[in-house]
C-alpha positions as a printed Julia matrix, in Angstrom:
119×3 Matrix{Float64}:
 53.87   86.82  41.92
 54.02   90.6   41.81
 57.4    92.06  40.89
 58.23   95.74  41.02
 59.21   96.89  37.52
 60.56  100.38  36.78
 58.16  102.63  34.88
 60.61  103.12  32.0
 60.85   99.34  31.5
 57.05   98.96  31.51
 56.68  101.74  28.93
 59.34  100.15  26.7
 57.53   96.79  26.82
 54.22   98.45  25.88
 55.67  100.53  23.02
 54.8    98.0   20.32
 51.32   97.11  21.56
 48.31   97.76  19.29
 46.67   99.45  22.3
 48.6   101.19  25.06
 46.97  100.83  28.5
 47.74  102.61  31.77
 46.31  101.03  34.94
 46.36  103.23  38.02
 46.36  101.32  41.3
 47.86   97.94  42.15
 44.89   96.81  44.2
 42.92   93.66  43.49
 41.13   95.14  40.46
 44.26   96.73  38.96
 46.33   93.58  39.24
 43.53   91.38  37.85
 43.0    93.76  34.94
 46.72   93.74  34.11
 46.83   89.95  34.2
 43.83   89.66  31.88
 45.32   92.2   29.46
 48.63   90.3   29.41
 46.77   87.13  28.49
 45.52   89.01  25.43
 49.03   90.02  24.37
 49.12   93.54  25.8
 51.68   95.02  28.18
 49.75   97.4   30.46
 51.69   99.97  32.45
 50.75   99.64  36.13
 51.44  102.48  38.55
 50.85  102.53  42.3
 51.05  105.51  44.63
 51.81  103.51  47.81
 55.47  103.07  48.68
 57.02   99.59  48.4
 56.58   97.62  51.61
 53.47   99.56  52.61
 50.82   97.38  54.2
 48.29   96.79  51.41
 45.57   95.71  53.83
 43.57   92.61  53.06
 40.64   91.52  50.96
 37.16   91.19  52.42
 33.77   90.28  50.98
 34.93   89.67  47.43
 33.29   86.29  47.2
 31.2    85.22  45.34
 31.12   88.13  42.88
 34.74   87.71  41.78
 34.73   83.9   41.69
 34.51   83.77  37.87
 37.43   86.19  37.46
 39.59   84.38  40.0
 38.88   81.09  38.21
 39.57   82.64  34.8
 42.94   83.87  36.05
 43.72   80.31  37.08
 44.3    81.14  40.75
 41.01   79.94  42.27
 42.39   76.8   43.89
 45.47   78.61  45.21
 43.28   81.41  46.59
 41.05   78.93  48.43
 44.06   77.06  49.83
 45.53   80.29  51.23
 42.22   81.59  52.6
 40.43   81.09  55.87
 36.66   81.16  56.02
 35.33   83.8   58.37
 31.73   84.26  59.5
 30.01   87.37  58.23
 28.64   89.6   60.96
 24.89   89.96  60.81
 23.71   93.4   59.8
 22.14   95.36  62.64
 19.22   97.74  62.59
 19.53  101.18  64.17
 18.46   99.73  67.56
 21.06   96.93  67.45
 18.55   94.23  66.56
 19.81   91.74  64.01
 18.26   92.58  60.67
 17.23   90.18  57.94
 18.52   89.88  54.39
 16.52   91.17  51.44
 14.8    87.78  51.16
 13.68   87.92  54.81
 16.23   85.34  55.93
 19.52   85.78  57.68
 22.49   86.48  55.4
 24.75   83.42  55.0
 27.66   84.78  53.0
 31.24   83.95  53.94
 34.2    86.28  53.74
 37.66   84.92  53.1
 40.7    86.33  54.81
 44.15   85.43  53.53
 45.82   83.22  56.14
 48.97   85.31  56.24
 47.07   88.47  57.2
 46.34   89.49  60.81
 42.81   88.95  62.04
């Protein structure tokens, strides 16, 4: 769960760390990085420009490249349970013909949309 923590409190927690880390942006990468750093005993300071309650959007096309990180964070099963498989639109050539993947076959990737996000 993500909890808003005042900057001063984050800085105080990080004061004794062997390495002080500032992470800018509470997107998917920033949050994952902070979680991994915490697992190694650090207290990164995370800052986000967007106001609280701002719609953060939703995650598309992260699979399968982030699978290992999601599993390492221990949230893979929870992520899959809260996700809905969505078909990937086929890429189109400049004349609207369906194009092929790099291997000459149709792409078969699947995007996952969180269930609680609008489609």
